[in-house]
C-alpha positions, -999 to 999 in steps of 0.1 A, spaced: -655 -97 632 -655 -103 594 -637 -134 582 -605 -124 564 -583 -138 537 -547 -148 544 -538 -113 532 -560 -98 559 -587 -86 535 -623 -92 546 -643 -116 525 -679 -112 513 -698 -80 507 -682 -47 517 -702 -16 512 -686 15 496 -691 34 529 -665 11 545 -638 17 518 -642 51 502 -634 78 528 -645 106 504 -676 88 491 -696 121 493 -676 134 463 -688 107 440 -721 115 423 -752 93 426 -786 93 408 -812 119 419 -844 110 438 -827 87 462 -852 71 486 -847 63 523 -840 25 528 -847 16 492 -819 38 477 -817 45 439 -845 23 427 -869 48 410 -873 40 373 -849 10 373 -855 -23 356 -845 -51 378 -842 -74 348 -816 -51 332 -793 -38 359 -764 -34 336 -783 -12 311 -796 8 340 -761 14 353 -750 24 318 -778 49 317 -767 63 351 -731 63 340 -738 84 309 -757 109 331 -733 110 361 -698 106 346 -668 83 347 -672 74 384 -705 72 402 -723 53 429 -756 36 434 -774 25 466 -797 -5 465 -814 -16 497 -788 -1 519 -758 -13 500 -736 13 482 -717 4 451 -690 24 432 -689 21 394 -661 32 370 -658 35 333 -634 64 326 -604 51 308 -579 69 331 -595 55 363 -597 20 348 -560 21 337 -550 29 373 -572 2 386 -553 -23 364 -521 -18 385 -516 -53 398 -492 -41 426 -521 -21 441 -553 -38 430 -565 -74 425 -597 -91 414 -627 -87 437 -652 -115 438 -685 -99 446 -720 -92 435 -732 -118 410 -699 -136 408 -699 -143 445 -735 -155 441 -722 -182 418 -699 -198 444 -726 -224 453 -723 -235 417 -687 -231 408 -670 -229 443 -633 -221 440 -632 -226 403 -610 -203 382 -637 -177 378 -652 -176 413 -622 -183 435 -611 -158 460 -575 -146 455 -562 -163 486 -577 -198 477 -548 -221 467 -568 -240 442 -570 -210 418 -532 -209 413 -529 -247 413 -556 -251 386 -543 -222 366 -508 -237 365 -521 -272 357 -544 -261 330 -524 -233 313 -506 -258 289 -541 -268 277 -543 -234 260 -509 -234 244 -504 -230 207 -499 -268 203 -530 -276 222 -551 -251 203 -540 -266 170 -553 -299 183 -587 -285 191 -591 -271 156 -605 -302 139 -631 -307 166 -642 -271 163 -646 -277 126 -667 -309 132 -691 -290 156 -693 -261 131 -704 -287 104 -732 -297 127 -743 -261 129 -742 -256 91 -761 -288 86 -788 -276 109 -789 -242 92 -791 -258 58 -822 -277 69 -838 -246 83 -830 -227 50 -845 -256 29 -876 -254 50 -879 -217 45 -874 -209 82 -853 -182 98 -826 -193 123 -825 -187 160 -791 -171 163 -786 -170 201 -800 -205 205 -779 -220 178 -747 -202 189 -753 -216 224 -756 -251 210 -725 -246 190 -703 -233 218 -715 -258 244 -707 -287 220 -673 -272 212 -661 -268 248 -677 -301 258 -660 -321 230 -626 -303 230 -622 -300 268 -640 -331 281 -647 -355 252 -684 -353 258 -713 -349 233 -745 -332 246 -763 -339 213 -775 -303 212 -783 -301 175 -804 -333 177 -827 -316 202 -857 -295 196 -853 -278 230 -822 -266 248 -802 -293 266 -812 -296 303 -777 -285 312 -782 -252 293 -816 -247 310 -800 -253 345 -771 -231 336 -793 -202 326 -813 -207 357 -783 -204 380 -769 -173 362 -803 -156 363 -807 -165 400 -773 -151 408 -782 -118 392 -816 -118 408 -801 -121 443 -787 -86 439 -822 -71 433 -837 -80 467 -828 -70 503 -805 -97 517 -827 -103 549 -858 -108 527 -842 -130 501 -852 -163 518 -888 -151 518 -891 -133 485 -870 -159 465 -883 -191 482 -895 -207 450 -866 -194 430 -842 -207 456 -856 -242 454 -853 -241 416 -818 -229 419 -809 -258 442 -824 -282 417 -804 -265 389 -772 -268 408 -779 -305 415 -784 -311 378 -752 -294 369 -733 -314 395 -749 -347 383 -741 -340 347 -704 -332 354 -701 -362 378 -713 -385 349 -688 -369 325 -659 -374 350 -670 -410 359 -672 -419 322 -636 -406 317 -623 -426 347 -640 -458 334 -624 -453 300 -589 -449 314 -582 -415 299 -588 -394 268 -565 -376 244 -548 -352 269 -576 -327 270 -586 -304 299 -603 -331 318 -572 -354 316 -551 -325 329 -575 -320 358 -575 -357 367 -540 -367 360 -516 -338 361 -497 -328 391 -483 -293 396 -449 -292 380 -432 -277 411 -453 -288 441 -466 -321 429 -501 -311 441 -532 -324 423 -568 -311 421 -592 -327 445 -623 -345 431 -645 -317 444 -624 -290 427 -623 -310 395 -661 -308 395 -661 -271 401 -635 -265 374 -655 -285 348 -686 -266 356 -667 -233 353 -653 -242 319 -686 -256 305 -705 -225 317 -680 -197 311 -665 -215 281 -697 -214 261 -720 -187 275 -697 -158 267 -686 -170 233 -721 -177 222 -730 -141 230 -700 -128 212 -709 -147 180 -745 -137 183 -737 -100 185 -712 -103 157 -738 -119 134 -763 -92 143 -738 -65 132 -728 -83 101 -765 -87 91 -772 -50 98 -740 -38 79 -739 -56 45 -709 -36 34 -690 -49 64 -702 -84 57 -691 -81 20 -656 -70 30 -653 -98 55 -665 -123 31 -641 -111 4 -613 -117 29 -625 -152 36 -627 -160 -1 -592 -146 -7 -575 -162 22 -592 -196 23 -598 -200 -14 -616 -232 -23 -601 -253 6 -631 -273 20 -618 -271 56 -595 -242 66 -564 -252 85 -555 -239 120 -530 -213 106 -555 -200 81 -579 -188 108 -554 -163 122 -551 -148 87 -586 -135 88 -576 -101 101 -607 -82 91 -631 -109 104 -612 -107 137 -618 -69 137 -655 -75 133 -654 -97 163 -634 -72 183 -657 -44 174 -687 -65 185 -670 -72 218 -663 -35 222 -699 -25 220 -713 -55 238 -686 -74 259 -705 -105 269 -689 -106 303 -698 -69 308 -681 -60 340 -653 -69 364 -645 -58 400 -612 -48 414 -602 -43 451 -574 -24 467 -546 -45 481 -535 -15 503 -547 20 512 -542 40 480 -555 69 460 -572 60 427 -558 81 398 -546 106 424 -582 117 431 -602 91 451 -588 77 484 -595 39 489 -589 19 520 -575 -16 518 -603 -39 506 -624 -12 490 -636 -22 455 -652 -9 424 -670 -23 394 -657 -16 359 -686 -11 334 -670 -24 302 -697 -13 277 -691 23 289 -653 20 290 -655 7 254 -676 38 245 -655 64 263 -655 93 238 -620 104 250 -607 71 236 -631 60 209 -643 94 196 -677 111 196 -690 84 172 -682 56 198 -717 42 194 -711 35 157 -701 0 146 -667 3 128 -643 -27 127 -615 -4 114 -611 8 150 -591 -24 154 -568 -18 124 -532 -23 137 -522 13 136 -554 24 155 -547 -3 182 -511 9 187 -524 45 190 -547 37 219 -537 36 256 -536 2 273 -565 -10 293 -591 7 271 -604 -26 256 -609 -53 282 -635 -79 271 -616 -107 288 -609 -90 321 -575 -78 333 -544 -89 352 -535 -123 366 -571 -133 367 -579 -125 331 -597 -152 311 -575 -183 306 -595 -194 276 -593 -162 256 -574 -175 226 -596 -206 225 -627 -184 223 -612 -160 197 -600 -189 175 -634 -206 177 -654 -174 170 -632 -163 141 -634 -198 125 -672 -199 128 -677 -164 114 -655 -173 85 -674 -205 78 -708 -188 80 -698 -159 58 -684 -182 32 -716 -203 31 -745 -178 36 -757 -143 30 -772 -130 62 -805 -111 60 -817 -91 90 -854 -85 98 -858 -48 91 -883 -46 120 -859 -61 145 -845 -37 171 -816 -49 193 -828 -59 227 -801 -72 252 -810 -97 278 -790 -100 310 -781 -130 331 -747 -119 344 -736 -123 308 -754 -104 279 -770 -118 248 -791 -103 219 -827 -113 226 -850 -127 200 -825 -124 171 -834 -144 141 -818 -141 106 -829 -152 72 -803 -171 52 -794 -173 15 -771 -200 4 -740 -188 -15 -724 -208 -43 -694 -229 -33 -661 -209 -35 -644 -211 -69 -610 -227 -72 -584 -201 -65 -550 -198 -51 -551 -180 -18 -532 -148 -17 -503 -148 7 -512 -130 39 -487 -117 64 -498 -119 101 -480 -92 119 -470 -96 155 -486 -63 163 -519 -70 146 -553 -59 159 -557 -68 195 -520 -74 201 -520 -47 227 -543 -67 249 -530 -102 243 -519 -122 273 -494 -150 271 -517 -179 281 -550 -164 273 -579 -162 277 -648 -146 318 -624 -130 342 -608 -162 354 
């Protein structure tokens, strides 16, 4: 008998045959092979992009079989909107996310719905993403951004292009490490990625790779990879244990996320996080808190470099709103409405956490069409949801930040733009990531002209998250902003993205 949660739902993998009574009505790719399934012509290194290709061919709901396991995928906006109903559906921890449980355990992102540490950690940590807390992080974000611009100034002086994904990864790792845990990885002083980043990429890649081999053969086919993964997990654990031990020796920090994890009791129950769970939560924040944001910044910089007219408009906004202030204040970042639209449009086309799974809390019928048994689940493909022509038009592949102008946002149905997940388990760090990314884009636009390599063609690498591969830009230094009085800018409550804001926001935590 399958082990069940306290709500009676089975844990672990559940094939679509078990949960979708009318599975035969859902299309699948042609040329299905016995035992192997839908594997002809696929690229095991790019399963997301394979699924996007199948989705375009098969429609808003389809299925794939891989080594005997059947999966249902959704991207139609009407289906996804129904799947967002919290009274009937909940987060499903499966596929690559479940494969990360040896790394992150019952951390916010990987916890099963029934595990008590998820709600405990969420309630304890939510104040760490309040407006007051966010304002406190701002100066540290600026300090890390200055290390990035110092590095880029040196690369520019040496006549070199800059490694956008690599440098954005350094930036976002240092930002979450410093603001959340008072730790400095020294990323910009290293010629190679910090070993923590190498171990993190290894665990993410291994988690995805597990889905590409038959489960019974995984110990044989992935023997070497499994040993490397165990070593990567051990390195992540050691690194976090050292950070926590240093904090305990110091007697406390400035009330950051780590202090909250170590010292804060639940306001109602008095419960505290265990030492093991603290480790898992720190790993969750360090990994999810920088991997997705670095991807978002990298894609945004790619689109800005490829669309100079968009970059010019965004830069004009930065110059107008920030004037000649050397360091923009916390409130000034929210006034960059067009820069934020650039970020949102980049996340529309390439949401860096590109899918989330939902499971039925009870027997139900999805969108009045597809019966689902309790525990049945489906995977939402965000890059296709965000390209649904019924929502975004026939030009949905085109980069256009004005899709997120306030009136356009109000005119769209809910649940059509979900780069941070949905429901109670949506990303707790959403506003942190958006503030950081908007600030950094503003600073880089004000300082540099971004020049794309005309020969570069966007290639997307996958490791559960997505990132532009091999993206390098040439920089030209802009003159310092002239003294000016910033024009007053009103920040409406219903501005771009308001329809998808969550109260304590924030990869699918």
